[in-house]
N, C-alpha and C positions, 0 to 999 in steps of 0.2 A: 655362718654362711647365709648370705642374703637369699630370700625367696624369689624365685623367678616370677616376674610380673606377667602372667598370662593365665588364661583359662582355656580348657578344652571346650571348643564351641560345639554345642548341641542345639541346632536350630532347624528342625525338619520343616518340610513344606507339606501342609495338610489341605485336602480339598474342603471347600465350603459349599455344601449342596443346599440349594434353595429352589423352590418352584419357579420363581421369576427367572433365575439363571437357566434352568432346564428348558423353559418355554422358548428362550431366545438362543439356545445353543451356546451359552457362555460357559467357559471353564474357569472357575474362580478358585484361587488358592490363598492360603494364609501362611506366611513364613513365621514360624513360632520362635521369635527371638525372646519371648517371655520364658523359654525353657533353658536359656543359657545358664542362669544361676537363680536361686530362689530370691535373692535380694539385689544382686548386682546384675539385673536382668536387662535384656533388650538393648536399646540404644544407650542406656546408662553405662553398660560395660564398654560398648564400642567407643563412646565418647571419652571414657576415663582411661582406657588402656595405654595410649601413648602419652597422655598427661602424666600418669603415674610413672611410666618409664623415664620421662624427662625429669620428673622430680628426683627419682633415684639417681639419674646420671648427674644431676646438679648437687648431689649429696644433701638434699633436703629431706627431712624425715617428719615434718609436721604439715599436714594438709589442712588448709583453711578454705572453707567454701561457704556458700550462701543458699538460703531457700526459705520457703514458707513453712508453716507448722506441720503440713502434711507432705512435704517435699520428698518425692521418690529419689531425687538426686542426693539429698542429704543422707538418706538411708543407704543408698548404694555406696556413697563415699565412706560412710562409717563402716560398712561391711568390708569394703575393699581395703580400707586402712588396717582393719583387724586381720584380714586374710594375708596381706603382704607386708606387715610389719611397720606401719606408719602410726604416728600419733595423729589425731584428727580433732578439729574444732569446726563446729557449724554455727554460723551467725544467722539467727532466725529472725525473720521479719515479724514485727508485732509484739504484743504483750506476752509476758511469760505464761505459758500454758503447759498442761500435761495431756498427752494423748498417746494412742497406740504407736504411731510412727516415731514420735520422739522417745518413747520408752525403748523401742528397738534400737534407735540411734545410741542412746545411753548404754544399753546392754552391750553394744559393740565397742564401748569405750570412748565414744565421741563426747567432748565437752561442748556445751551449748551456751551461746551468748545471745540474749534477746535484745533487739534494738527497735526503736520506734521507726515508723514507716518513712518519715522524712529522712532520717539518718541513713536508712537502708538504701536509698537511691544512689548514694555515692559509695560504692563498695570498695574501691581502691583506698579512699580516705579512711574507711572503717578498718581495713586491713592494716594500713600504716599506723593508725592510732593505737590499735591493740597489740600489734606485733612488730613494731619498729625495732624492738630490742632482740627479737628472736631470729637469729641468722638461719635457723632451720625451717622457718615458716615458708610455705609455698602457696601462692594464691591460685585458687581455682574458681573461675567465674560461675555465676548461677547457672545451673543446668549443665555445667561442664563445657559450655560453648567456647570453642577455640579452633584455630587451624589444625591443631593436633587431633581434635575431635572429628574434623572433616576426614582426616586420613583414616581414622578408625572406622567411621561409618561407610567409607568408600569400599572397604573390604567385604561388605555384605554381598556385593554384586558377584564377586568371584565364587561365592558359595551356591549360586542359583543353579538348579538342575536343568533348566531349559531357558530358552528366550521367550519373554512374554511381550504381548502387544502393549500392555498397560501395567504400570506399577504405582501403588498408592501408599502414602504414609501420612501420618498426622504431623502437624507442625506447631511447635511452641516457640522455638527460637529460630527455626529454619536450618539448624545445624545438620540434623539428620538428612533432610531433603537435599541440602547442598552436597553432603557426602555421597549420597546415593547417585545423584546426578553426575558427580565427579567420577564415580566408579563406572557408570554407564558409558561415559565418554572415554575413559581409559580402555575399556573393553570393546569400544566401537559397536555398541549395541543399539538397535533401532527402537528399543522400548521407550514409550512415552511416559514421562513422569507426571504424576498427579499429587499435589501437596494440598492437604486439608488443614488450614489454620484453625486452631481451637479457640482463638481469641476473636472478639468482636472487631469489626473493621479491619479484617486481616489482609487487606491489599498491601499494607506496608511490608508484609512478609517477602514480597518479591525483591524489594531492596535489600533485605537482610540476606536472602539466599544469594542474590547476585554478587554481594560483597565478598562472598567466599569463593566464587567461581573464577578460575583463571581463564576459562573459555566460555563465551556466552552459550546459553542453552535454551531450547524451546521446551517449555513445560507449562502445565496448567495449574492455576490456583482455584480451588473451590472454596469460596469464602462464606457460603450461606449455611454452614453446618456447625456454627459455634454455639447454638442454643442459648444465646444470651450473653456469652462471654466466657472467659477462662474460668474453669471449675463451676460453671453454671450448668444447670440441667433443666429438663422439662419432664413431665410424666411420660410423654411420648418416647423420649430417649431412654428413660429408665425401663420402660416396658420392652423396648427393643433389646436392651442389654440382658434383661431377665430372660426373654424368649430365646435370644441367641445362645446364652450360656446353657440354658436348660436343654436346647436341641442339639448342641454341638459338643458339649463338655469342655469347651474352651472358655476360660474365665477372662473377661474383659472388664474395663472400667469406663466411667462416663467422662473422663477428663481428656483422654487422647484417643485410644484405639476405638472406643465405642462410637465416638463422633465420626471418625474416619470410615468405619465399616457401615455406619448408617448412611453416610454420603454416597458410598459406593452402591449400596442397594437402591437408594433413591435414583441414582443415575441409570441403573439397569431398568428400573421401573419406567423411566422416561425414554427407554430404548436409545440410550446414548451410545452404546457400543455396537459395533458390527457383529453380526452372527458369527460364531466360531472364535470370538476373541479369547485369548489367553490372558488372564488378569491375575496379578499377584498383589496382595495386601500385606503390609508389614505389621505384625503384632509387636509393638515396640516395648512391651513389658509394662512396668509401672502399675501392676495390679494392686499394689499396696495402697494406691490412691482410693481404693474402695473403702478403706478404713474411715476416711472422713466423710463418706457418702452413705454409709450403711443405713442410717436412720431415714434417708429419703426414699428408700425402696418400700413398696407395699407387697409383702410376700405372704404366701399362704402359711398358716400356722399348722 
């Protein structure tokens, strides 16, 4: 008997209290998608849900996907494959290495293939070269990006307990932002979407998001909170993450959610929001990204 591909969603909304918000009469909340599952957390589950259902419907039982050595997507796919009865292969960018993330991938049964960075750029070619003979192989793009991922991410909006003036999320591929915008449109909500690219020169993200939208949307990109680029950090960002986690008990990481929350706080400090604004930030999970960053933190012994 095949396992039903679904998870019971547990993603409560918790307040984020800060003196800056209190002084301006702002009500700021965090939607805890990180609590959906320990490994298949946040937008990773939302992006994989319908992809996995499609693979099952196509009678494909071998998931093949892509990522870097600390990829949360690889780990989520490995855990989802184990949970729902698939075989999984991860094609990893760069030289062969061992680390905590890849250990967890292997522990969940994922086979890993390491490829050089030039070859990695053409993922479809890699898939065809390695799995042309495997009729059960199912291609999942890096990060799970796909129209099916948009459908999964759009469902977040139906879970919201109230209407917010502003909604924030981090952006790596634009898939999550496009899905949430689609959900806001489907529910005819006036909430203004704010996307925070975590890559340098993130203006291109507008093109990526718009490519997924069937109806044009008005949203804002905040492109100045990349801290040097993807997976780059600064002492200022690391200190913010340390203070945030220690004061809220909510674990965040410096690759996605940390940068987005920092951007939100900076905007509040600049009095960007009207007094009384209701603001929601999406914690998109991925806290295992901390494993590749732990040596960068300076913590009290």
